[in-house]
C-alpha positions as CSV (number, residue, x, y, z in Angstrom):
1,M,0.0,0.0,0.1
2,R,1.4,3.2,-1.3
3,E,-1.1,6.0,-0.3
4,F,0.6,7.3,2.8
5,E,4.0,7.5,0.5
6,F,2.2,9.9,-2.4
7,I,0.9,11.7,1.0
8,D,4.6,12.4,2.5
9,R,6.1,13.0,-1.5
10,V,2.9,15.8,-1.8
11,M,3.0,17.2,1.7
12,P,6.0,16.7,3.0
13,D,5.0,18.9,6.9
14,V,2.7,16.5,7.2
15,P,3.5,14.2,10.4
16,P,4.9,10.5,9.8
17,P,1.4,7.8,10.1
18,A,1.2,6.4,13.2
19,P,1.8,2.5,12.6
20,E,-2.3,1.8,14.1
21,Q,-3.6,5.1,11.7
22,V,-1.7,2.8,8.8
23,A,-3.0,-0.8,10.0
24,A,-6.1,0.9,10.6
25,V,-6.5,2.3,7.2
26,R,-5.5,-1.0,5.6
27,D,-7.8,-3.1,7.5
28,R,-10.2,-0.7,6.1
29,L,-9.5,-1.2,2.2
30,A,-10.0,-4.9,2.9
31,R,-13.0,-5.1,4.6
32,R,-14.4,-2.5,1.5
33,A,-12.7,-5.3,-1.1
34,G,-14.1,-8.5,0.2
35,S,-17.6,-7.0,-0.4
36,A,-17.4,-5.8,-3.3
37,S,-16.4,-9.4,-4.3
38,L,-19.0,-11.2,-2.6
39,R,-21.5,-8.8,-4.7
40,R,-19.5,-9.5,-8.1
41,D,-19.7,-13.9,-7.0
42,R,-23.7,-13.8,-6.2
43,P,-25.3,-14.7,-9.1
44,V,-28.2,-12.7,-10.7
45,R,-30.8,-14.7,-12.8
46,R,-32.4,-12.3,-15.9
47,A,-35.6,-12.2,-16.4
48,G,-37.5,-15.2,-18.6
49,S,-33.9,-17.3,-18.0
50,A,-33.9,-20.5,-16.2
51,S,-30.4,-20.1,-15.4
52,P,-28.8,-17.7,-13.5
53,R,-25.9,-15.3,-14.5
54,R,-23.0,-13.9,-12.9
55,P,-23.0,-10.1,-13.0
56,R,-19.3,-8.7,-15.2
57,L,-17.7,-6.0,-13.7
58,G,-14.1,-5.9,-15.2
59,G,-12.9,-2.6,-14.8
60,W,-15.3,-0.9,-12.4
61,K,-13.9,-3.3,-9.9
62,G,-10.7,-1.5,-9.7
63,V,-12.1,2.0,-10.4
64,A,-14.4,1.2,-7.1
65,L,-11.3,0.2,-5.0
66,A,-9.6,3.2,-6.3
67,A,-12.3,5.3,-5.4
68,A,-12.8,3.9,-1.7
69,A,-9.4,4.5,-1.4
70,V,-8.6,8.0,-2.5
71,I,-11.8,8.7,0.1
72,L,-9.7,6.7,2.4
73,V,-6.2,8.4,2.0
74,I,-8.3,12.0,2.1
75,G,-9.4,11.0,5.1
76,A,-6.3,10.3,6.4
77,V,-4.5,13.7,5.5
78,A,-7.7,15.2,7.7
79,V,-6.3,13.4,10.6
80,L,-3.3,13.9,10.5
81,L,-3.4,18.0,9.5
82,P,-2.6,20.3,12.3
83,A,-5.1,22.2,13.7
84,S,-5.4,26.0,11.4
85,T,-4.5,28.6,14.1
86,P,-6.8,31.6,14.1
87,A,-5.3,34.6,12.6
88,P,-4.4,37.3,15.8
89,V,-7.2,40.0,16.2
90,V,-5.3,43.1,15.9
91,T,-6.8,46.2,19.1
92,T,-6.6,49.2,18.2
93,P,-6.0,52.2,21.0
94,R,-9.4,53.7,20.0
95,Q,-11.0,50.5,20.2
96,V,-9.4,49.6,23.3
97,L,-11.0,53.1,24.6
98,D,-14.5,52.0,22.8
99,A,-14.7,48.8,24.4
100,A,-13.5,50.4,28.3
101,A,-16.7,53.1,27.8
102,D,-18.8,50.1,26.8
103,R,-18.9,48.5,29.8
104,L,-18.6,51.8,32.0
105,A,-21.7,53.0,30.4
106,R,-23.7,50.0,31.2
107,Q,-22.8,50.6,35.3
108,P,-26.1,51.6,37.1
109,L,-26.6,54.9,38.6
110,P,-27.2,54.5,42.3
111,V,-29.5,55.9,43.5
112,R,-28.0,58.3,47.0
113,R,-27.6,61.6,48.9
114,Y,-24.3,62.3,48.1
115,W,-21.4,62.3,45.4
116,R,-18.2,62.3,46.8
117,Q,-14.5,62.3,45.0
118,E,-11.5,62.0,46.6
119,T,-8.3,62.6,44.9
120,E,-5.2,63.1,45.4
121,R,-2.8,66.1,43.6
122,I,0.5,66.1,43.0
123,M,2.6,69.0,41.5
124,R,5.7,69.6,40.3
125,T,7.5,72.7,40.4
126,E,10.6,75.1,41.5
127,G,10.8,74.9,45.5
128,A,11.7,77.8,47.8
129,D,14.8,76.7,47.4
130,G,15.3,77.0,43.8
131,Y,15.6,73.4,43.2
132,R,12.5,70.8,42.0
133,V,9.9,69.8,44.5
134,E,7.0,67.4,44.2
135,E,4.3,68.4,46.4
136,R,1.2,66.3,47.6
137,G,-2.2,67.4,48.9
138,R,-5.6,65.3,49.5
139,D,-8.7,67.1,47.5
140,V,-12.3,66.1,48.8
141,L,-15.2,67.3,46.3
142,A,-19.3,66.9,47.4
143,F,-22.5,67.8,45.9
144,G,-25.7,66.3,48.1
145,R,-28.8,66.3,45.7
146,D,-30.7,68.4,48.5
147,G,-28.5,70.8,47.4
148,D,-25.6,71.1,50.2
149,W,-21.5,71.1,48.3
150,Y,-18.6,70.5,49.9
151,T,-14.8,70.9,49.2
152,W,-11.2,71.1,51.1
153,Y,-7.8,70.1,50.6
154,E,-5.4,69.2,52.9
155,S,-1.0,69.6,52.4
156,V,0.3,66.2,52.4
157,S,4.1,66.8,52.0
158,T,6.4,68.7,50.0
159,E,9.9,66.5,49.0
160,P,12.5,67.2,46.7
161,Y,12.2,66.0,42.9
162,G,14.7,63.3,42.0
163,A,18.1,63.0,42.4
164,E,19.8,66.2,41.7
165,A,17.0,68.1,43.6
166,T,17.6,66.0,46.4
167,E,21.1,66.1,47.0
168,Q,20.3,69.8,47.3
169,W,18.1,69.6,49.7
170,R,20.6,67.2,52.4
171,R,23.6,69.9,51.1
172,S,21.5,72.7,52.5
173,G,20.9,70.7,55.8
174,S,18.1,68.6,54.6
175,P,15.1,71.0,55.9
176,K,11.7,70.8,56.4
177,L,10.0,71.3,53.2
178,C,6.4,73.3,53.2
179,P,3.3,72.8,52.2
180,G,3.0,70.4,54.0
181,R,1.4,68.5,57.5
182,G,2.1,70.6,59.9
183,C,3.2,73.6,58.5
184,D,0.8,76.0,59.3
185,P,-1.3,75.1,62.1
186,H,-4.2,77.5,61.9
187,L,-5.0,76.6,58.6
188,P,-5.2,72.6,57.7
189,A,-7.7,72.3,55.4
190,Y,-9.0,75.2,53.6
191,P,-11.2,75.3,50.1
192,A,-8.8,74.8,47.0
193,R,-11.8,76.2,44.5
194,S,-14.0,78.6,43.7
195,M,-17.6,77.5,44.9
196,D,-19.8,80.7,43.6
197,R,-21.0,78.8,40.7
198,P,-19.7,75.1,41.8
199,L,-22.4,73.6,38.9
200,A,-20.9,75.7,36.4
201,V,-20.6,73.5,33.1
202,A,-19.1,76.4,30.8
203,P,-18.5,80.2,30.9
204,G,-22.4,81.1,30.6
205,W,-24.1,77.5,31.6
206,T,-24.8,77.0,35.8
207,A,-26.5,73.7,35.7
208,T,-28.7,72.1,38.5
209,L,-27.4,68.6,39.5
210,A,-30.5,66.8,38.1
211,E,-29.9,68.7,34.4
212,V,-26.2,67.5,34.8
213,L,-27.4,64.0,35.4
214,A,-29.9,63.7,32.7
215,L,-27.0,64.7,30.0
216,P,-26.8,62.5,27.2
217,G,-25.2,58.7,27.1
218,E,-24.5,59.4,23.6
219,A,-22.0,60.8,21.6
220,A,-23.5,62.8,18.8
221,A,-26.2,63.6,21.6
222,L,-24.3,64.8,24.1
223,R,-22.0,66.7,21.0
224,A,-25.0,68.3,20.6
225,E,-26.2,69.3,24.1
226,L,-23.2,71.0,24.5
227,L,-22.4,73.1,21.8
228,E,-26.3,74.3,22.1
229,H,-24.3,76.4,25.2
230,Y,-21.6,77.6,22.5
231,T,-21.4,81.2,22.2
232,D,-19.9,83.1,19.1
233,N,-18.2,85.7,21.6
234,S,-15.8,82.6,23.1
235,E,-12.2,83.4,23.0
236,A,-11.9,79.5,21.9
237,S,-12.9,77.8,18.8
238,P,-16.5,75.4,19.0
239,D,-14.0,72.3,19.1
240,Q,-11.6,73.8,21.9
241,W,-14.5,74.8,24.1
242,L,-15.9,71.4,23.6
243,G,-12.6,70.0,24.8
244,E,-12.3,71.8,27.6
245,V,-16.5,71.4,29.2
246,A,-16.6,67.5,28.4
247,R,-12.8,67.3,29.9
248,R,-15.3,69.2,33.2
249,L,-18.3,67.4,33.0
250,V,-15.7,63.7,32.9
251,V,-13.2,65.1,35.9
252,E,-14.6,67.6,38.1
253,L,-18.8,66.8,38.1
254,P,-21.7,64.0,38.9
255,I,-22.1,63.0,35.7
256,S,-24.1,59.8,35.5
257,P,-21.3,56.8,33.9
258,G,-23.4,56.8,30.6
259,T,-22.6,60.3,30.0
260,Q,-18.6,59.7,30.9
261,A,-18.3,56.9,28.5
262,A,-20.5,59.5,25.7
263,A,-17.8,62.1,26.6
264,Y,-14.8,59.7,26.4
265,R,-16.2,59.5,22.7
266,V,-16.5,63.2,21.8
267,L,-13.1,64.2,23.7
268,A,-11.5,61.0,21.6
269,G,-13.3,62.0,18.3
270,L,-12.3,65.8,18.5
271,P,-9.5,66.9,16.0
272,G,-5.8,66.8,17.6
273,A,-7.3,64.3,19.9
274,S,-5.5,60.8,20.2
275,V,-5.1,57.5,22.2
276,R,-2.6,55.3,23.9
277,D,-3.0,51.6,25.1
278,D,0.9,51.1,26.0
279,V,1.1,53.0,29.1
280,H,0.6,52.7,33.1
281,D,-1.2,55.5,35.5
282,P,0.5,57.1,38.1
283,G,0.3,53.8,40.6
284,G,2.6,51.6,37.7
285,R,-0.6,49.8,36.0
286,P,-1.6,49.4,32.9
287,A,-3.9,52.4,31.7
288,V,-4.9,54.0,28.4
289,T,-4.7,57.7,28.0
290,L,-7.1,60.2,25.9
291,E,-5.5,62.8,25.3
292,L,-7.2,66.2,24.0
293,P,-5.6,68.2,21.5
294,P,-2.6,70.1,22.8
295,R,-3.2,73.9,23.0
296,G,0.1,75.2,23.2
297,A,2.7,73.7,24.9
298,V,1.0,71.9,27.7
299,R,-1.1,68.7,26.8
300,V,-4.1,67.5,29.0
301,Q,-4.3,63.6,29.1
302,L,-7.3,61.7,30.5
303,V,-6.0,58.6,32.2
304,I,-8.4,56.0,32.2
305,D,-8.5,52.2,33.5
306,P,-9.0,49.6,30.5
307,G,-11.1,47.3,32.4
308,S,-13.9,49.3,33.4
309,G,-13.4,52.6,31.9
310,A,-13.4,54.3,34.7
311,L,-11.2,57.5,35.2
312,R,-8.0,57.1,36.9
313,A,-6.3,60.0,36.6
314,A,-6.2,63.7,34.9
315,Q,-2.7,65.1,33.9
316,Q,-0.6,68.4,32.4
317,V,2.3,67.7,30.6
318,A,4.9,70.3,29.3
319,P,7.9,71.1,29.0
320,M,9.8,72.0,32.2
321,P,13.4,72.4,33.8
322,G,14.1,69.6,35.8
323,L,11.3,66.8,34.4
324,D,12.1,64.4,31.5
325,P,9.7,64.9,28.5
326,G,6.4,63.5,28.5
327,V,6.7,63.5,32.4
328,P,3.6,65.4,34.2
329,S,3.6,68.3,35.8
330,V,0.2,68.0,37.2
331,I,-1.3,64.8,38.2
332,T,-4.7,64.6,39.9
333,V,-5.2,61.0,40.6
334,I,-8.9,60.3,41.5
335,V,-8.5,58.0,45.2
336,A,-12.3,56.9,45.5
337,R,-15.8,58.4,43.4
338,S,-18.8,57.6,44.1
339,W,-22.4,58.3,45.9
340,T,-23.2,57.4,49.1
341,D,-25.7,58.0,52.0
342,T,-22.6,59.6,54.4
343,R,-22.7,63.3,54.6
344,P,-19.4,64.5,53.9
345,V,-17.7,66.0,57.5
346,P,-14.6,69.6,56.6
347,P,-12.0,68.9,59.2
348,S,-12.5,70.5,62.1
349,G,-11.7,74.6,61.7
350,C,-12.1,74.6,57.9
351,R,-13.5,77.8,57.3
352,N,-15.8,77.6,53.7
353,C,-15.7,74.3,53.1
354,S,-19.3,73.8,52.9
355,G,-22.1,76.0,51.8
356,R,-25.7,75.4,49.5
357,Y,-25.4,75.7,45.9
């Protein structure tokens, strides 16, 4: 039997058959040949004839056996061929962002009394002694459905940033750097933002909490509704204005998960915007960055969880002495963001840290 030799010649990449495969094919051929022989030897009686007549197969027997062999060989080839490996699916950064936005949009909006966001602010700047420092602080912003608002900021620490700055700090005697905890015992916390119009979405547009929560969850509808508030006397172009308003919605206001997902898509669709999925968040976790269209030398980036679509951080990147290219100078890390029934309580002695909107 030479069927497998034929396979070896025309398909050299197919692995050699196992002995049991060869034996199985031979056995099936033998059984088919025997069955054909029995049918050939059985006499057939012609109508009107007294004696039976044996059928004449002639060359047809060889044709049938050859066809059977071909079928069995094809079956053997199918067994021997390795399973095909599907081609890898190429996913673009924008597709990663869209998938994260889809998952975010499916999250329900909890019905609780207060929306509260706690962030860590990191600022890399030049200190009083002329070397680069990194300031860290804790910021809280909260809105109540009953019309209350709360906000306060607490300085946490100031440290030299980078090896060169650390060496200069040590040469100067390693002094305590401020601002930080204990630097001003009379002012441990204070409001870091104006709350005259806490729900001001854009210049000339102050919304209610209900209106903010009712903003559309579809990108085209959200874009259209936001642009209804754009005025010709704005110093920014419509796209620039739209980018700033959508950024504020995502970073600073209590919008629904659906609106937040739609805002991602609005921002990603602006001319000059870009998305990357080969980056990490300030904590070192894999992330997606959505970079808004640049305005001058400053680049604003939203750092997004690729799994849940949650906002992890917002950061600014700008050329600055002492900072490597691409390193953010200002970072707002989202520590916690949720709806709760627990009323926020500002630190003792914090003045103008709560009010009504």
